[in-house]
N, CA, C, O and CB atoms as a CASP TS submission, in Angstrom:
PFRMAT TS
TARGET T0000
AUTHOR 0000-0000-0000
METHOD Language model
MODEL 1
PARENT N/A
ATOM      1  N   MET     1     105.023 146.716  43.497  1.00  0.00           N
ATOM      2  CA  MET     1     105.332 146.679  44.944  1.00  0.00           C
ATOM      3  C   MET     1     105.609 145.257  45.310  1.00  0.00           C
ATOM      4  O   MET     1     106.512 144.985  46.101  1.00  0.00           O
ATOM      5  CB  MET     1     104.167 147.259  45.818  1.00  0.00           C
ATOM      6  N   GLN     2     104.845 144.326  44.749  1.00  0.00           N
ATOM      7  CA  GLN     2     105.160 142.917  45.190  1.00  0.00           C
ATOM      8  C   GLN     2     106.419 142.301  44.793  1.00  0.00           C
ATOM      9  O   GLN     2     106.660 141.156  45.178  1.00  0.00           O
ATOM     10  CB  GLN     2     104.173 142.053  44.735  1.00  0.00           C
ATOM     11  N   SER     3     107.300 142.975  44.020  1.00  0.00           N
ATOM     12  CA  SER     3     108.481 142.525  43.636  1.00  0.00           C
ATOM     13  C   SER     3     109.544 142.528  44.927  1.00  0.00           C
ATOM     14  O   SER     3     110.600 141.897  44.893  1.00  0.00           O
ATOM     15  CB  SER     3     108.916 143.393  42.438  1.00  0.00           C
ATOM     16  N   ASN     4     109.176 143.215  45.904  1.00  0.00           N
ATOM     17  CA  ASN     4     110.107 143.250  47.055  1.00  0.00           C
ATOM     18  C   ASN     4     109.525 142.286  48.126  1.00  0.00           C
ATOM     19  O   ASN     4     110.024 142.254  49.251  1.00  0.00           O
ATOM     20  CB  ASN     4     110.283 144.762  47.642  1.00  0.00           C
ATOM     21  N   LEU     5     108.488 141.512  47.787  1.00  0.00           N
ATOM     22  CA  LEU     5     107.987 140.616  48.784  1.00  0.00           C
ATOM     23  C   LEU     5     108.484 139.238  48.415  1.00  0.00           C
ATOM     24  O   LEU     5     108.511 138.858  47.245  1.00  0.00           O
ATOM     25  CB  LEU     5     106.441 140.671  48.889  1.00  0.00           C
ATOM     26  N   VAL     6     108.884 138.485  49.455  1.00  0.00           N
ATOM     27  CA  VAL     6     109.311 137.070  49.298  1.00  0.00           C
ATOM     28  C   VAL     6     108.580 136.193  50.156  1.00  0.00           C
ATOM     29  O   VAL     6     107.983 136.603  51.152  1.00  0.00           O
ATOM     30  CB  VAL     6     110.738 136.887  49.568  1.00  0.00           C
ATOM     31  N   THR     7     108.610 134.928  49.777  1.00  0.00           N
ATOM     32  CA  THR     7     107.948 133.890  50.496  1.00  0.00           C
ATOM     33  C   THR     7     108.695 133.537  51.786  1.00  0.00           C
ATOM     34  O   THR     7     109.764 134.101  52.017  1.00  0.00           O
ATOM     35  CB  THR     7     107.799 132.681  49.619  1.00  0.00           C
ATOM     36  N   THR     8     108.208 132.661  52.614  1.00  0.00           N
ATOM     37  CA  THR     8     108.770 132.353  53.828  1.00  0.00           C
ATOM     38  C   THR     8     110.045 131.615  53.561  1.00  0.00           C
ATOM     39  O   THR     8     111.105 131.836  54.146  1.00  0.00           O
ATOM     40  CB  THR     8     107.830 131.590  54.674  1.00  0.00           C
ATOM     41  N   LYS     9     109.829 130.620  52.526  1.00  0.00           N
ATOM     42  CA  LYS     9     111.082 129.778  52.095  1.00  0.00           C
ATOM     43  C   LYS     9     112.249 130.723  51.645  1.00  0.00           C
ATOM     44  O   LYS     9     113.400 130.580  52.059  1.00  0.00           O
ATOM     45  CB  LYS     9     110.704 128.754  50.832  1.00  0.00           C
ATOM     46  N   GLU    10     111.865 131.696  50.767  1.00  0.00           N
ATOM     47  CA  GLU    10     112.967 132.666  50.312  1.00  0.00           C
ATOM     48  C   GLU    10     113.556 133.502  51.350  1.00  0.00           C
ATOM     49  O   GLU    10     114.741 133.831  51.294  1.00  0.00           O
ATOM     50  CB  GLU    10     112.466 133.587  49.288  1.00  0.00           C
ATOM     51  N   ALA    11     112.710 133.893  52.382  1.00  0.00           N
ATOM     52  CA  ALA    11     113.126 134.781  53.495  1.00  0.00           C
ATOM     53  C   ALA    11     114.104 133.987  54.243  1.00  0.00           C
ATOM     54  O   ALA    11     115.171 134.489  54.596  1.00  0.00           O
ATOM     55  CB  ALA    11     111.931 135.263  54.423  1.00  0.00           C
ATOM     56  N   ALA    12     113.760 132.643  54.530  1.00  0.00           N
ATOM     57  CA  ALA    12     114.773 131.835  55.311  1.00  0.00           C
ATOM     58  C   ALA    12     116.011 131.665  54.636  1.00  0.00           C
ATOM     59  O   ALA    12     117.046 131.634  55.302  1.00  0.00           O
ATOM     60  CB  ALA    12     114.284 130.507  55.637  1.00  0.00           C
ATOM     61  N   ARG    13     116.041 131.546  53.341  1.00  0.00           N
ATOM     62  CA  ARG    13     117.391 131.491  52.582  1.00  0.00           C
ATOM     63  C   ARG    13     118.087 132.834  52.755  1.00  0.00           C
ATOM     64  O   ARG    13     119.296 132.899  52.978  1.00  0.00           O
ATOM     65  CB  ARG    13     117.193 131.178  50.979  1.00  0.00           C
ATOM     66  N   VAL    14     117.342 133.854  52.653  1.00  0.00           N
ATOM     67  CA  VAL    14     118.142 135.220  52.785  1.00  0.00           C
ATOM     68  C   VAL    14     118.797 135.426  54.123  1.00  0.00           C
ATOM     69  O   VAL    14     119.877 135.996  54.273  1.00  0.00           O
ATOM     70  CB  VAL    14     117.193 136.459  52.561  1.00  0.00           C
ATOM     71  N   LEU    15     117.931 134.829  55.251  1.00  0.00           N
ATOM     72  CA  LEU    15     118.450 135.055  56.595  1.00  0.00           C
ATOM     73  C   LEU    15     119.461 133.914  57.004  1.00  0.00           C
ATOM     74  O   LEU    15     120.151 134.041  58.016  1.00  0.00           O
ATOM     75  CB  LEU    15     117.249 135.133  57.616  1.00  0.00           C
ATOM     76  N   GLY    16     119.531 132.862  56.246  1.00  0.00           N
ATOM     77  CA  GLY    16     120.211 131.718  56.699  1.00  0.00           C
ATOM     78  C   GLY    16     119.666 130.939  57.812  1.00  0.00           C
ATOM     79  O   GLY    16     120.406 130.412  58.642  1.00  0.00           O
ATOM     80  N   VAL    17     118.419 130.856  57.848  1.00  0.00           N
ATOM     81  CA  VAL    17     117.663 130.113  58.986  1.00  0.00           C
ATOM     82  C   VAL    17     116.647 129.154  58.270  1.00  0.00           C
ATOM     83  O   VAL    17     116.556 129.167  57.042  1.00  0.00           O
ATOM     84  CB  VAL    17     116.837 131.200  60.037  1.00  0.00           C
ATOM     85  N   SER    18     115.879 128.316  59.053  1.00  0.00           N
ATOM     86  CA  SER    18     115.117 127.364  58.450  1.00  0.00           C
ATOM     87  C   SER    18     113.642 128.103  58.322  1.00  0.00           C
ATOM     88  O   SER    18     113.325 129.083  58.996  1.00  0.00           O
ATOM     89  CB  SER    18     115.151 125.962  59.323  1.00  0.00           C
ATOM     90  N   LYS    19     112.894 127.537  57.454  1.00  0.00           N
ATOM     91  CA  LYS    19     111.464 127.991  57.383  1.00  0.00           C
ATOM     92  C   LYS    19     110.740 127.830  58.648  1.00  0.00           C
ATOM     93  O   LYS    19     109.876 128.640  58.984  1.00  0.00           O
ATOM     94  CB  LYS    19     110.716 127.252  56.333  1.00  0.00           C
ATOM     95  N   ALA    20     111.093 126.714  59.431  1.00  0.00           N
ATOM     96  CA  ALA    20     110.348 126.462  60.718  1.00  0.00           C
ATOM     97  C   ALA    20     110.782 127.535  61.762  1.00  0.00           C
ATOM     98  O   ALA    20     109.981 127.872  62.634  1.00  0.00           O
ATOM     99  CB  ALA    20     110.649 124.960  61.288  1.00  0.00           C
ATOM    100  N   PHE    21     112.008 128.073  61.697  1.00  0.00           N
ATOM    101  CA  PHE    21     112.473 129.185  62.436  1.00  0.00           C
ATOM    102  C   PHE    21     111.437 130.319  62.341  1.00  0.00           C
ATOM    103  O   PHE    21     110.926 130.846  63.329  1.00  0.00           O
ATOM    104  CB  PHE    21     113.846 129.624  61.929  1.00  0.00           C
ATOM    105  N   LEU    22     111.156 130.666  60.984  1.00  0.00           N
ATOM    106  CA  LEU    22     110.310 131.932  60.790  1.00  0.00           C
ATOM    107  C   LEU    22     108.951 131.545  61.205  1.00  0.00           C
ATOM    108  O   LEU    22     108.251 132.385  61.771  1.00  0.00           O
ATOM    109  CB  LEU    22     110.302 132.502  59.263  1.00  0.00           C
ATOM    110  N   ASP    23     108.480 130.280  60.967  1.00  0.00           N
ATOM    111  CA  ASP    23     107.035 129.839  61.404  1.00  0.00           C
ATOM    112  C   ASP    23     106.931 130.073  62.837  1.00  0.00           C
ATOM    113  O   ASP    23     105.920 130.620  63.277  1.00  0.00           O
ATOM    114  CB  ASP    23     106.698 128.281  61.100  1.00  0.00           C
ATOM    115  N   ARG    24     107.901 129.704  63.629  1.00  0.00           N
ATOM    116  CA  ARG    24     107.981 129.810  65.147  1.00  0.00           C
ATOM    117  C   ARG    24     107.868 131.221  65.538  1.00  0.00           C
ATOM    118  O   ARG    24     107.039 131.647  66.342  1.00  0.00           O
ATOM    119  CB  ARG    24     109.311 129.227  65.724  1.00  0.00           C
ATOM    120  N   ASP    25     108.882 132.021  64.830  1.00  0.00           N
ATOM    121  CA  ASP    25     108.931 133.440  65.044  1.00  0.00           C
ATOM    122  C   ASP    25     107.525 134.121  65.037  1.00  0.00           C
ATOM    123  O   ASP    25     107.119 134.790  65.988  1.00  0.00           O
ATOM    124  CB  ASP    25     109.809 134.052  63.988  1.00  0.00           C
ATOM    125  N   ARG    26     106.868 133.919  63.982  1.00  0.00           N
ATOM    126  CA  ARG    26     105.490 134.446  63.749  1.00  0.00           C
ATOM    127  C   ARG    26     104.557 134.026  64.884  1.00  0.00           C
ATOM    128  O   ARG    26     103.798 134.872  65.358  1.00  0.00           O
ATOM    129  CB  ARG    26     104.921 133.935  62.377  1.00  0.00           C
ATOM    130  N   TRP    27     104.562 132.834  65.330  1.00  0.00           N
ATOM    131  CA  TRP    27     103.700 132.335  66.381  1.00  0.00           C
ATOM    132  C   TRP    27     103.945 133.033  67.735  1.00  0.00           C
ATOM    133  O   TRP    27     103.059 133.406  68.504  1.00  0.00           O
ATOM    134  CB  TRP    27     103.899 130.844  66.526  1.00  0.00           C
ATOM    135  N   ALA    28     105.337 133.162  67.922  1.00  0.00           N
ATOM    136  CA  ALA    28     105.715 133.675  69.307  1.00  0.00           C
ATOM    137  C   ALA    28     105.827 135.191  69.415  1.00  0.00           C
ATOM    138  O   ALA    28     106.257 135.740  70.430  1.00  0.00           O
ATOM    139  CB  ALA    28     107.060 133.079  69.735  1.00  0.00           C
ATOM    140  N   GLY    29     105.411 135.864  68.296  1.00  0.00           N
ATOM    141  CA  GLY    29     105.325 137.370  68.432  1.00  0.00           C
ATOM    142  C   GLY    29     106.076 138.097  67.402  1.00  0.00           C
ATOM    143  O   GLY    29     106.076 139.328  67.435  1.00  0.00           O
ATOM    144  N   ALA    30     106.702 137.472  66.507  1.00  0.00           N
ATOM    145  CA  ALA    30     107.314 138.008  65.246  1.00  0.00           C
ATOM    146  C   ALA    30     108.249 139.173  65.516  1.00  0.00           C
ATOM    147  O   ALA    30     107.892 140.350  65.455  1.00  0.00           O
ATOM    148  CB  ALA    30     106.215 138.464  64.261  1.00  0.00           C
ATOM    149  N   ARG    31     109.446 138.769  65.811  1.00  0.00           N
ATOM    150  CA  ARG    31     110.622 139.749  65.910  1.00  0.00           C
ATOM    151  C   ARG    31     110.853 140.316  64.443  1.00  0.00           C
ATOM    152  O   ARG    31     111.239 141.468  64.246  1.00  0.00           O
ATOM    153  CB  ARG    31     112.036 138.980  66.504  1.00  0.00           C
ATOM    154  N   ILE    32     110.600 139.469  63.504  1.00  0.00           N
ATOM    155  CA  ILE    32     110.891 139.793  62.141  1.00  0.00           C
ATOM    156  C   ILE    32     109.438 140.115  61.473  1.00  0.00           C
ATOM    157  O   ILE    32     108.588 139.230  61.373  1.00  0.00           O
ATOM    158  CB  ILE    32     111.713 138.535  61.399  1.00  0.00           C
ATOM    159  N   PRO    33     109.222 141.427  61.032  1.00  0.00           N
ATOM    160  CA  PRO    33     107.913 141.720  60.429  1.00  0.00           C
ATOM    161  C   PRO    33     107.622 141.026  59.184  1.00  0.00           C
ATOM    162  O   PRO    33     108.453 140.758  58.316  1.00  0.00           O
ATOM    163  CB  PRO    33     107.784 143.109  60.180  1.00  0.00           C
ATOM    164  N   PHE    34     106.351 140.749  59.161  1.00  0.00           N
ATOM    165  CA  PHE    34     105.837 139.991  57.915  1.00  0.00           C
ATOM    166  C   PHE    34     104.465 140.640  57.458  1.00  0.00           C
ATOM    167  O   PHE    34     103.860 141.456  58.153  1.00  0.00           O
ATOM    168  CB  PHE    34     105.615 138.351  58.255  1.00  0.00           C
ATOM    169  N   VAL    35     104.034 140.192  56.212  1.00  0.00           N
ATOM    170  CA  VAL    35     102.802 140.724  55.615  1.00  0.00           C
ATOM    171  C   VAL    35     101.994 139.456  55.521  1.00  0.00           C
ATOM    172  O   VAL    35     102.460 138.391  55.117  1.00  0.00           O
ATOM    173  CB  VAL    35     103.009 141.497  54.166  1.00  0.00           C
ATOM    174  N   ARG    36     100.745 139.639  55.922  1.00  0.00           N
ATOM    175  CA  ARG    36      99.705 138.499  55.555  1.00  0.00           C
ATOM    176  C   ARG    36      98.893 139.051  54.475  1.00  0.00           C
ATOM    177  O   ARG    36      98.436 140.193  54.524  1.00  0.00           O
ATOM    178  CB  ARG    36      98.718 138.033  56.805  1.00  0.00           C
ATOM    179  N   ILE    37      98.697 138.193  53.433  1.00  0.00           N
ATOM    180  CA  ILE    37      97.944 138.539  52.323  1.00  0.00           C
ATOM    181  C   ILE    37      96.860 137.656  52.294  1.00  0.00           C
ATOM    182  O   ILE    37      97.066 136.445  52.216  1.00  0.00           O
ATOM    183  CB  ILE    37      98.679 138.525  51.103  1.00  0.00           C
ATOM    184  N   GLY    38      95.640 138.154  52.350  1.00  0.00           N
ATOM    185  CA  GLY    38      94.441 137.317  52.512  1.00  0.00           C
ATOM    186  C   GLY    38      94.479 136.567  53.886  1.00  0.00           C
ATOM    187  O   GLY    38      95.006 137.127  54.848  1.00  0.00           O
ATOM    188  N   SER    39      93.946 135.339  54.003  1.00  0.00           N
ATOM    189  CA  SER    39      93.851 134.701  55.244  1.00  0.00           C
ATOM    190  C   SER    39      95.067 133.645  55.559  1.00  0.00           C
ATOM    191  O   SER    39      95.295 133.232  56.696  1.00  0.00           O
ATOM    192  CB  SER    39      92.494 134.012  55.269  1.00  0.00           C
ATOM    193  N   ARG    40      95.833 133.258  54.374  1.00  0.00           N
ATOM    194  CA  ARG    40      96.841 132.362  54.593  1.00  0.00           C
ATOM    195  C   ARG    40      98.308 132.774  53.999  1.00  0.00           C
ATOM    196  O   ARG    40      99.312 132.411  54.613  1.00  0.00           O
ATOM    197  CB  ARG    40      96.363 131.095  54.032  1.00  0.00           C
ATOM    198  N   ALA    41      98.405 133.450  52.933  1.00  0.00           N
ATOM    199  CA  ALA    41      99.617 133.895  52.376  1.00  0.00           C
ATOM    200  C   ALA    41     100.499 134.722  53.249  1.00  0.00           C
ATOM    201  O   ALA    41     100.071 135.813  53.628  1.00  0.00           O
ATOM    202  CB  ALA    41      99.334 134.604  51.233  1.00  0.00           C
ATOM    203  N   VAL    42     101.707 134.313  53.614  1.00  0.00           N
ATOM    204  CA  VAL    42     102.597 135.150  54.320  1.00  0.00           C
ATOM    205  C   VAL    42     103.784 135.492  53.450  1.00  0.00           C
ATOM    206  O   VAL    42     104.332 134.628  52.766  1.00  0.00           O
ATOM    207  CB  VAL    42     103.026 134.501  55.593  1.00  0.00           C
ATOM    208  N   ARG    43     104.175 136.732  53.473  1.00  0.00           N
ATOM    209  CA  ARG    43     105.240 137.316  52.767  1.00  0.00           C
ATOM    210  C   ARG    43     106.161 138.139  53.645  1.00  0.00           C
ATOM    211  O   ARG    43     105.737 138.615  54.698  1.00  0.00           O
ATOM    212  CB  ARG    43     104.710 138.125  51.694  1.00  0.00           C
ATOM    213  N   TYR    44     107.429 138.322  53.233  1.00  0.00           N
ATOM    214  CA  TYR    44     108.365 139.177  53.928  1.00  0.00           C
ATOM    215  C   TYR    44     108.879 140.231  53.004  1.00  0.00           C
ATOM    216  O   TYR    44     109.183 139.929  51.850  1.00  0.00           O
ATOM    217  CB  TYR    44     109.506 138.379  54.504  1.00  0.00           C
ATOM    218  N   ARG    45     108.993 141.444  53.448  1.00  0.00           N
ATOM    219  CA  ARG    45     109.558 142.528  52.671  1.00  0.00           C
ATOM    220  C   ARG    45     111.040 142.494  52.729  1.00  0.00           C
ATOM    221  O   ARG    45     111.555 142.429  53.845  1.00  0.00           O
ATOM    222  CB  ARG    45     109.056 143.851  53.147  1.00  0.00           C
ATOM    223  N   LEU    46     111.812 142.531  51.648  1.00  0.00           N
ATOM    224  CA  LEU    46     113.138 142.449  51.566  1.00  0.00           C
ATOM    225  C   LEU    46     113.888 143.508  52.508  1.00  0.00           C
ATOM    226  O   LEU    46     114.898 143.210  53.146  1.00  0.00           O
ATOM    227  CB  LEU    46     113.480 142.593  50.156  1.00  0.00           C
ATOM    228  N   GLU    47     113.314 144.723  52.526  1.00  0.00           N
ATOM    229  CA  GLU    47     113.846 145.763  53.380  1.00  0.00           C
ATOM    230  C   GLU    47     113.691 145.472  54.778  1.00  0.00           C
ATOM    231  O   GLU    47     114.544 145.900  55.555  1.00  0.00           O
ATOM    232  CB  GLU    47     113.240 147.020  53.106  1.00  0.00           C
ATOM    233  N   ASP    48     112.611 144.729  55.248  1.00  0.00           N
ATOM    234  CA  ASP    48     112.492 144.363  56.689  1.00  0.00           C
ATOM    235  C   ASP    48     113.594 143.160  57.033  1.00  0.00           C
ATOM    236  O   ASP    48     114.043 143.037  58.173  1.00  0.00           O
ATOM    237  CB  ASP    48     110.892 143.855  57.004  1.00  0.00           C
ATOM    238  N   LEU    49     113.945 142.374  56.046  1.00  0.00           N
ATOM    239  CA  LEU    49     114.833 141.345  56.326  1.00  0.00           C
ATOM    240  C   LEU    49     116.237 141.981  56.420  1.00  0.00           C
ATOM    241  O   LEU    49     117.039 141.494  57.216  1.00  0.00           O
ATOM    242  CB  LEU    49     114.739 140.236  55.264  1.00  0.00           C
ATOM    243  N   GLU    50     116.564 142.979  55.700  1.00  0.00           N
ATOM    244  CA  GLU    50     117.857 143.659  55.693  1.00  0.00           C
ATOM    245  C   GLU    50     117.948 144.470  56.875  1.00  0.00           C
ATOM    246  O   GLU    50     119.059 144.567  57.396  1.00  0.00           O
ATOM    247  CB  GLU    50     118.072 144.497  54.475  1.00  0.00           C
ATOM    248  N   THR    51     116.867 145.133  57.444  1.00  0.00           N
ATOM    249  CA  THR    51     116.801 145.810  58.716  1.00  0.00           C
ATOM    250  C   THR    51     117.096 144.825  59.921  1.00  0.00           C
ATOM    251  O   THR    51     117.861 145.156  60.827  1.00  0.00           O
ATOM    252  CB  THR    51     115.397 146.463  58.867  1.00  0.00           C
ATOM    253  N   TYR    52     116.448 143.582  59.889  1.00  0.00           N
ATOM    254  CA  TYR    52     116.576 142.697  60.933  1.00  0.00           C
ATOM    255  C   TYR    52     118.094 142.238  60.925  1.00  0.00           C
ATOM    256  O   TYR    52     118.728 142.225  61.980  1.00  0.00           O
ATOM    257  CB  TYR    52     115.544 141.519  60.782  1.00  0.00           C
ATOM    258  N   ILE    53     118.657 141.867  59.740  1.00  0.00           N
ATOM    259  CA  ILE    53     119.983 141.479  59.742  1.00  0.00           C
ATOM    260  C   ILE    53     120.940 142.579  60.296  1.00  0.00           C
ATOM    261  O   ILE    53     121.855 142.263  61.056  1.00  0.00           O
ATOM    262  CB  ILE    53     120.345 141.091  58.376  1.00  0.00           C
ATOM    263  N   ALA    54     120.742 143.794  59.937  1.00  0.00           N
ATOM    264  CA  ALA    54     121.600 144.933  60.510  1.00  0.00           C
ATOM    265  C   ALA    54     121.406 144.990  62.099  1.00  0.00           C
ATOM    266  O   ALA    54     122.363 145.209  62.841  1.00  0.00           O
ATOM    267  CB  ALA    54     121.157 146.408  59.820  1.00  0.00           C
ATOM    268  N   SER    55     120.214 144.797  62.531  1.00  0.00           N
ATOM    269  CA  SER    55     120.049 144.766  64.007  1.00  0.00           C
ATOM    270  C   SER    55     120.693 143.722  64.740  1.00  0.00           C
ATOM    271  O   SER    55     120.875 143.837  65.952  1.00  0.00           O
ATOM    272  CB  SER    55     118.722 144.690  64.336  1.00  0.00           C
ATOM    273  N   GLN    56     121.067 142.662  64.067  1.00  0.00           N
ATOM    274  CA  GLN    56     121.754 141.548  64.699  1.00  0.00           C
ATOM    275  C   GLN    56     123.180 141.644  64.887  1.00  0.00           C
ATOM    276  O   GLN    56     123.786 140.716  65.424  1.00  0.00           O
ATOM    277  CB  GLN    56     121.530 140.413  63.993  1.00  0.00           C
ATOM    278  N   VAL    57     123.819 142.777  64.457  1.00  0.00           N
ATOM    279  CA  VAL    57     125.213 142.788  64.395  1.00  0.00           C
ATOM    280  C   VAL    57     125.649 142.893  65.904  1.00  0.00           C
ATOM    281  O   VAL    57     125.023 143.652  66.644  1.00  0.00           O
ATOM    282  CB  VAL    57     125.754 143.979  63.462  1.00  0.00           C
ATOM    283  N   ARG    58     126.672 142.176  66.363  1.00  0.00           N
ATOM    284  CA  ARG    58     127.130 142.176  67.617  1.00  0.00           C
ATOM    285  C   ARG    58     128.627 142.419  67.698  1.00  0.00           C
ATOM    286  O   ARG    58     129.301 142.042  66.740  1.00  0.00           O
ATOM    287  CB  ARG    58     126.759 140.972  68.221  1.00  0.00           C
ATOM    288  N   HIS    59     129.205 142.985  68.691  1.00  0.00           N
ATOM    289  CA  HIS    59     130.505 143.228  68.811  1.00  0.00           C
ATOM    290  C   HIS    59     131.271 142.384  69.991  1.00  0.00           C
ATOM    291  O   HIS    59     132.475 142.462  70.237  1.00  0.00           O
ATOM    292  CB  HIS    59     130.604 144.662  68.989  1.00  0.00           C
ATOM    293  N   SER    60     130.432 141.663  70.583  1.00  0.00           N
ATOM    294  CA  SER    60     130.899 140.728  71.685  1.00  0.00           C
ATOM    295  C   SER    60     129.979 139.564  71.846  1.00  0.00           C
ATOM    296  O   SER    60     128.797 139.631  71.509  1.00  0.00           O
ATOM    297  CB  SER    60     131.003 141.461  73.041  1.00  0.00           C
ATOM    298  N   THR    61     130.477 138.588  72.319  1.00  0.00           N
ATOM    299  CA  THR    61     129.678 137.312  72.607  1.00  0.00           C
ATOM    300  C   THR    61     129.010 137.302  73.990  1.00  0.00           C
ATOM    301  O   THR    61     128.299 136.355  74.323  1.00  0.00           O
ATOM    302  CB  THR    61     130.611 136.060  72.516  1.00  0.00           C
ATOM    303  N   THR    62     129.214 138.252  74.720  1.00  0.00           N
ATOM    304  CA  THR    62     128.722 138.390  76.190  1.00  0.00           C
ATOM    305  C   THR    62     127.315 138.953  76.095  1.00  0.00           C
ATOM    306  O   THR    62     126.986 139.754  75.219  1.00  0.00           O
ATOM    307  CB  THR    62     129.694 139.395  77.125  1.00  0.00           C
ATOM    308  N   HIS    63     126.534 138.515  77.001  1.00  0.00           N
ATOM    309  CA  HIS    63     125.140 139.112  77.023  1.00  0.00           C
ATOM    310  C   HIS    63     125.194 140.358  77.851  1.00  0.00           C
ATOM    311  O   HIS    63     126.037 140.462  78.742  1.00  0.00           O
ATOM    312  CB  HIS    63     124.048 138.105  77.618  1.00  0.00           C
ATOM    313  N   GLY    64     124.325 141.313  77.595  1.00  0.00           N
ATOM    314  CA  GLY    64     124.251 142.407  78.548  1.00  0.00           C
ATOM    315  C   GLY    64     123.599 143.629  77.952  1.00  0.00           C
ATOM    316  O   GLY    64     123.459 144.646  78.631  1.00  0.00           O
TER
END
């Protein structure tokens, strides 16, 4: 099961964002689901990253 878990650094690489972006996201309410293992270790499931990427598809640059 752990083979589908990646570190914050690896998740940032998959998403094309900085590690700091993911750190801030967790503190702000976590749009991107994560797994906390023990009291400190944070991991992301690859399938959650793929779901997040798919949810970000836009067909227009306008807000609404």
